[in-house]
N, CA, C and O atoms as CSV, one atom per row, in Angstrom:
chain,resi,resn,atom,element,x,y,z
A,1,MET,N,N,233.303,-46.633,204.928
A,1,MET,CA,C,232.802,-46.299,206.385
A,1,MET,C,C,232.549,-47.392,207.433
A,1,MET,O,O,232.131,-48.550,207.429
A,2,SER,N,N,233.055,-46.374,208.459
A,2,SER,CA,C,233.135,-46.710,209.831
A,2,SER,C,C,231.158,-47.145,210.250
A,2,SER,O,O,230.069,-46.698,209.891
A,3,MET,N,N,231.803,-48.580,211.468
A,3,MET,CA,C,230.232,-49.082,211.889
A,3,MET,C,C,229.252,-47.433,212.590
A,3,MET,O,O,228.042,-47.412,212.814
A,4,GLN,N,N,229.956,-46.570,212.738
A,4,GLN,CA,C,230.285,-44.957,213.599
A,4,GLN,C,C,228.900,-44.287,212.575
A,4,GLN,O,O,227.671,-44.222,212.612
A,5,ASP,N,N,230.057,-43.871,211.689
A,5,ASP,CA,C,228.449,-43.548,210.506
A,5,ASP,C,C,227.291,-43.587,210.488
A,5,ASP,O,O,226.588,-42.706,209.993
A,6,HIS,N,N,226.613,-45.291,211.378
A,6,HIS,CA,C,225.277,-45.594,210.458
A,6,HIS,C,C,224.889,-45.263,212.036
A,6,HIS,O,O,224.089,-46.122,212.405
A,7,ASN,N,N,225.164,-44.361,213.046
A,7,ASN,CA,C,224.904,-44.671,214.462
A,7,ASN,C,C,223.638,-43.398,214.481
A,7,ASN,O,O,224.067,-42.279,214.198
A,8,PRO,N,N,221.969,-43.511,214.826
A,8,PRO,CA,C,221.407,-42.957,214.739
A,8,PRO,C,C,221.654,-41.213,215.670
A,8,PRO,O,O,221.315,-41.127,216.850
A,9,LEU,N,N,221.987,-40.542,215.260
A,9,LEU,CA,C,221.634,-38.999,215.414
A,9,LEU,C,C,221.405,-39.226,216.638
A,9,LEU,O,O,221.215,-40.310,217.189
A,10,PRO,N,N,221.439,-37.364,217.415
A,10,PRO,CA,C,221.024,-37.053,218.932
A,10,PRO,C,C,219.726,-36.806,218.159
A,10,PRO,O,O,219.576,-36.825,216.937
A,11,ARG,N,N,218.573,-36.509,219.371
A,11,ARG,CA,C,217.534,-36.487,218.820
A,11,ARG,C,C,216.700,-34.641,218.135
A,11,ARG,O,O,215.876,-34.136,217.372
A,12,SER,N,N,217.992,-34.312,219.405
A,12,SER,CA,C,217.804,-32.691,218.610
A,12,SER,C,C,218.058,-33.193,217.180
A,12,SER,O,O,217.208,-32.933,216.329
A,13,GLN,N,N,219.899,-34.362,216.617
A,13,GLN,CA,C,219.995,-33.842,214.962
A,13,GLN,C,C,218.644,-34.253,214.825
A,13,GLN,O,O,217.858,-33.468,214.295
A,14,GLN,N,N,218.261,-35.339,215.211
A,14,GLN,CA,C,216.777,-36.267,213.721
A,14,GLN,C,C,216.058,-34.870,213.125
A,14,GLN,O,O,215.795,-33.754,213.573
A,15,PRO,N,N,215.868,-35.698,211.651
A,15,PRO,CA,C,215.240,-34.877,210.994
A,15,PRO,C,C,213.616,-34.635,210.969
A,15,PRO,O,O,213.228,-35.575,210.276
A,16,VAL,N,N,212.339,-33.799,211.396
A,16,VAL,CA,C,211.816,-33.905,212.052
A,16,VAL,C,C,210.193,-34.329,211.493
A,16,VAL,O,O,209.736,-33.316,210.965
A,17,THR,N,N,209.394,-35.230,211.443
A,17,THR,CA,C,208.839,-35.613,210.673
A,17,THR,C,C,207.275,-34.314,209.851
A,17,THR,O,O,206.641,-33.260,209.817
A,18,ARG,N,N,207.575,-35.646,209.394
A,18,ARG,CA,C,206.375,-34.592,208.426
A,18,ARG,C,C,205.016,-33.366,209.220
A,18,ARG,O,O,204.692,-32.179,209.260
A,19,GLN,N,N,204.645,-34.691,209.713
A,19,GLN,CA,C,203.793,-33.954,211.181
A,19,GLN,C,C,203.918,-33.156,212.148
A,19,GLN,O,O,203.252,-32.431,212.887
A,20,GLU,N,N,205.310,-33.600,211.876
A,20,GLU,CA,C,205.751,-32.188,213.004
A,20,GLU,C,C,205.948,-30.699,212.299
A,20,GLU,O,O,205.244,-29.757,212.662
A,21,PHE,N,N,206.723,-30.587,211.505
A,21,PHE,CA,C,206.835,-30.559,210.677
A,21,PHE,C,C,205.581,-29.150,210.303
A,21,PHE,O,O,205.828,-27.947,210.391
A,22,GLN,N,N,203.879,-29.967,209.771
A,22,GLN,CA,C,203.436,-28.973,209.587
A,22,GLN,C,C,202.290,-28.809,210.699
A,22,GLN,O,O,201.393,-28.008,210.436
A,23,ARG,N,N,202.241,-29.529,211.973
A,23,ARG,CA,C,202.195,-28.463,213.270
A,23,ARG,C,C,202.902,-27.487,213.027
A,23,ARG,O,O,202.244,-26.776,212.267
A,24,LYS,N,N,204.126,-26.908,213.282
A,24,LYS,CA,C,204.370,-26.356,213.705
A,24,LYS,C,C,203.917,-24.919,212.804
A,24,LYS,O,O,203.430,-23.839,213.137
A,25,MET,N,N,204.504,-25.741,211.027
A,25,MET,CA,C,204.362,-24.141,210.096
A,25,MET,C,C,202.190,-24.282,210.011
A,25,MET,O,O,201.545,-23.482,209.333
A,26,ASP,N,N,201.868,-24.827,210.403
A,26,ASP,CA,C,200.283,-23.877,211.361
A,26,ASP,C,C,200.137,-23.349,212.817
A,26,ASP,O,O,199.404,-22.472,213.276
A,27,GLU,N,N,200.840,-23.961,213.260
A,27,GLU,CA,C,201.246,-22.797,214.041
A,27,GLU,C,C,201.519,-21.748,214.217
A,27,GLU,O,O,200.650,-21.067,214.761
A,28,ILE,N,N,202.797,-21.092,213.872
A,28,ILE,CA,C,203.089,-20.278,213.482
A,28,ILE,C,C,202.069,-18.903,211.327
A,28,ILE,O,O,201.994,-17.826,210.735
A,29,ASP,N,N,201.703,-20.260,211.375
A,29,ASP,CA,C,200.738,-19.486,210.255
A,29,ASP,C,C,199.858,-18.613,211.624
A,29,ASP,O,O,200.059,-17.409,211.781
A,30,MET,N,N,198.915,-19.369,212.524
A,30,MET,CA,C,197.507,-19.038,212.750
A,30,MET,C,C,198.172,-17.442,213.968
A,30,MET,O,O,197.502,-16.518,214.430
A,31,GLU,N,N,200.183,-17.830,214.175
A,31,GLU,CA,C,200.263,-16.371,214.839
A,31,GLU,C,C,200.641,-15.166,214.476
A,31,GLU,O,O,200.976,-14.181,215.134
A,32,LEU,N,N,200.516,-15.430,212.968
A,32,LEU,CA,C,201.433,-14.353,211.814
A,32,LEU,C,C,199.593,-13.775,211.630
A,32,LEU,O,O,199.146,-12.633,211.525
A,33,GLU,N,N,198.954,-14.986,211.652
A,33,GLU,CA,C,197.271,-14.673,210.928
A,33,GLU,C,C,197.039,-13.463,212.226
A,33,GLU,O,O,197.117,-12.263,211.962
A,34,SER,N,N,196.720,-14.015,213.778
A,34,SER,CA,C,195.838,-13.042,214.349
A,34,SER,C,C,196.601,-11.622,214.557
A,34,SER,O,O,195.962,-10.584,214.730
A,35,ALA,N,N,198.539,-11.677,214.514
A,35,ALA,CA,C,198.769,-10.580,214.679
A,35,ALA,C,C,198.824,-9.450,213.628
A,35,ALA,O,O,199.083,-8.273,213.876
A,36,ARG,N,N,198.337,-10.365,211.530
A,36,ARG,CA,C,198.221,-9.321,210.765
A,36,ARG,C,C,196.764,-8.704,211.734
A,36,ARG,O,O,196.931,-7.712,212.443
A,37,ARG,N,N,195.713,-9.227,211.686
A,37,ARG,CA,C,194.341,-8.910,212.773
A,37,ARG,C,C,194.307,-7.700,213.297
A,37,ARG,O,O,193.790,-6.621,213.008
A,38,TRP,N,N,195.044,-8.168,214.217
A,38,TRP,CA,C,195.397,-7.034,215.032
A,38,TRP,C,C,196.091,-5.795,214.673
A,38,TRP,O,O,196.028,-4.846,215.454
A,39,ARG,N,N,196.810,-5.691,213.471
A,39,ARG,CA,C,197.682,-5.055,213.474
A,39,ARG,C,C,196.841,-4.085,212.509
A,39,ARG,O,O,197.247,-2.926,212.412
A,40,HIS,N,N,195.673,-4.479,211.770
A,40,HIS,CA,C,194.468,-3.846,210.878
A,40,HIS,C,C,193.616,-4.140,212.168
A,40,HIS,O,O,193.054,-3.090,212.478
A,41,LEU,N,N,193.527,-4.422,212.411
A,41,LEU,CA,C,192.214,-3.742,214.173
A,41,LEU,C,C,192.833,-2.050,214.879
A,41,LEU,O,O,192.267,-1.029,215.268
A,42,ARG,N,N,194.100,-2.450,214.769
A,42,ARG,CA,C,194.789,-1.114,215.273
A,42,ARG,C,C,194.580,-0.129,215.000
A,42,ARG,O,O,193.990,0.794,215.563
A,43,GLY,N,N,195.595,-0.360,213.067
A,43,GLY,CA,C,195.273,0.725,211.639
A,43,GLY,C,C,194.264,1.421,211.634
A,43,GLY,O,O,194.068,2.632,211.524
A,44,SER,N,N,193.330,0.136,211.827
A,44,SER,CA,C,191.686,0.709,211.761
A,44,SER,C,C,191.375,2.168,212.874
A,44,SER,O,O,191.154,3.352,212.617
A,45,LEU,N,N,191.493,1.365,214.234
A,45,LEU,CA,C,191.016,2.512,214.957
A,45,LEU,C,C,191.955,3.572,215.063
A,45,LEU,O,O,191.457,4.578,215.568
A,46,TRP,N,N,193.432,3.698,214.677
A,46,TRP,CA,C,194.577,4.650,214.724
A,46,TRP,C,C,193.482,5.788,213.655
A,46,TRP,O,O,192.992,6.878,213.947
A,47,ASN,N,N,193.410,5.146,212.634
A,47,ASN,CA,C,192.692,5.874,211.196
A,47,ASN,C,C,191.861,6.611,211.168
A,47,ASN,O,O,191.817,7.686,210.570
A,48,MET,N,N,190.484,5.722,212.338
A,48,MET,CA,C,188.843,6.546,213.104
A,48,MET,C,C,189.539,7.900,213.972
A,48,MET,O,O,189.137,9.046,213.770
A,49,PHE,N,N,190.682,7.566,214.999
A,49,PHE,CA,C,191.784,8.542,216.029
A,49,PHE,C,C,191.632,9.907,214.932
A,49,PHE,O,O,191.219,11.055,215.093
A,50,VAL,N,N,192.140,9.217,213.849
A,50,VAL,CA,C,193.660,10.743,212.899
A,50,VAL,C,C,192.253,11.767,212.466
A,50,VAL,O,O,191.975,12.952,212.651
A,51,GLY,N,N,191.607,10.665,211.834
A,51,GLY,CA,C,190.348,10.836,211.430
A,51,GLY,C,C,189.878,12.314,211.657
A,51,GLY,O,O,189.961,13.410,211.103
A,52,GLY,N,N,189.094,11.478,213.286
A,52,GLY,CA,C,187.849,11.962,213.970
A,52,GLY,C,C,188.566,13.789,214.938
A,52,GLY,O,O,187.734,14.662,215.186
A,53,LEU,N,N,190.018,14.003,215.302
A,53,LEU,CA,C,191.205,14.627,214.790
A,53,LEU,C,C,191.415,14.923,214.105
A,53,LEU,O,O,192.270,15.739,214.447
A,54,SER,N,N,191.350,14.967,213.232
A,54,SER,CA,C,191.645,17.073,212.039
A,54,SER,C,C,189.634,17.342,211.736
A,54,SER,O,O,189.072,18.436,211.673
A,55,GLY,N,N,189.148,16.320,211.638
A,55,GLY,CA,C,187.417,16.605,211.670
A,55,GLY,C,C,186.914,17.939,212.634
A,55,GLY,O,O,186.230,18.953,212.501
A,56,MET,N,N,187.540,17.401,213.455
A,56,MET,CA,C,187.348,18.436,214.975
A,56,MET,C,C,188.411,19.602,215.014
A,56,MET,O,O,188.342,20.762,215.419
A,57,GLY,N,N,189.318,18.930,214.496
A,57,GLY,CA,C,190.296,19.701,214.304
A,57,GLY,C,C,189.979,21.355,212.983
A,57,GLY,O,O,190.327,22.494,213.292
A,58,ILE,N,N,189.465,21.095,211.981
A,58,ILE,CA,C,188.782,21.884,210.876
A,58,ILE,C,C,187.452,22.352,211.268
A,58,ILE,O,O,187.147,23.296,210.539
A,59,VAL,N,N,186.517,22.079,212.132
A,59,VAL,CA,C,185.379,21.909,212.735
A,59,VAL,C,C,185.505,23.751,213.606
A,59,VAL,O,O,184.821,24.772,213.529
A,60,MET,N,N,186.832,23.329,214.413
A,60,MET,CA,C,187.484,24.074,215.238
A,60,MET,C,C,187.683,25.011,214.650
A,60,MET,O,O,187.739,26.120,215.182
A,61,LEU,N,N,187.808,24.843,213.650
A,61,LEU,CA,C,189.261,26.295,212.467
A,61,LEU,C,C,187.897,27.560,212.176
A,61,LEU,O,O,187.784,28.784,212.230
A,62,MET,N,N,186.941,26.238,211.816
A,62,MET,CA,C,185.760,27.275,210.916
A,62,MET,C,C,185.010,28.025,212.106
A,62,MET,O,O,184.738,29.214,211.942
A,63,VAL,N,N,184.657,27.382,213.310
A,63,VAL,CA,C,184.022,28.064,214.287
A,63,VAL,C,C,184.826,29.560,214.505
A,63,VAL,O,O,184.690,30.699,214.059
A,64,LEU,N,N,185.536,29.022,215.245
A,64,LEU,CA,C,186.788,30.268,215.321
A,64,LEU,C,C,187.479,31.290,214.242
A,64,LEU,O,O,188.255,32.160,214.637
A,65,ALA,N,N,187.156,31.137,212.880
A,65,ALA,CA,C,187.137,31.809,211.879
A,65,ALA,C,C,186.033,32.820,211.894
A,65,ALA,O,O,186.247,34.018,211.711
A,66,GLY,N,N,184.376,32.112,212.204
A,66,GLY,CA,C,183.412,32.719,212.476
A,66,GLY,C,C,183.139,33.920,212.862
A,66,GLY,O,O,182.745,34.935,212.288
A,67,MET,N,N,183.574,33.479,214.577
A,67,MET,CA,C,183.579,34.545,215.282
A,67,MET,C,C,184.799,35.601,215.284
A,67,MET,O,O,184.585,36.680,215.835
A,68,HIS,N,N,186.209,35.340,214.640
A,68,HIS,CA,C,186.499,35.733,214.503
A,68,HIS,C,C,186.396,37.259,213.091
A,68,HIS,O,O,186.858,38.400,213.073
A,69,LEU,N,N,185.547,36.445,212.108
A,69,LEU,CA,C,184.607,37.555,211.114
A,69,LEU,C,C,183.059,38.049,211.645
A,69,LEU,O,O,181.998,38.615,211.381
A,70,GLY,N,N,183.966,37.261,212.711
A,70,GLY,CA,C,181.799,37.532,212.786
A,70,GLY,C,C,181.670,38.564,214.360
A,70,GLY,O,O,180.715,38.831,215.089
A,71,ARG,N,N,182.933,38.881,214.387
A,71,ARG,CA,C,182.403,39.988,215.802
A,71,ARG,C,C,183.407,41.326,215.302
A,71,ARG,O,O,183.415,42.370,215.955
């Protein structure tokens, strides 16, 4: 083995330290968590919206049917 094999790697190839790796993972975790929370919130809002629409649609149908039958 020549001496060149023992040269330190350039910064980009150096192994990441444990703390750096952990910090990066924590950042990713936080981003995932906020994204998940936002998706959940958006989903529940969407469900409420759709539920309200279908509920109003049923009421409208009943009212229309009642008006139609009542004539």
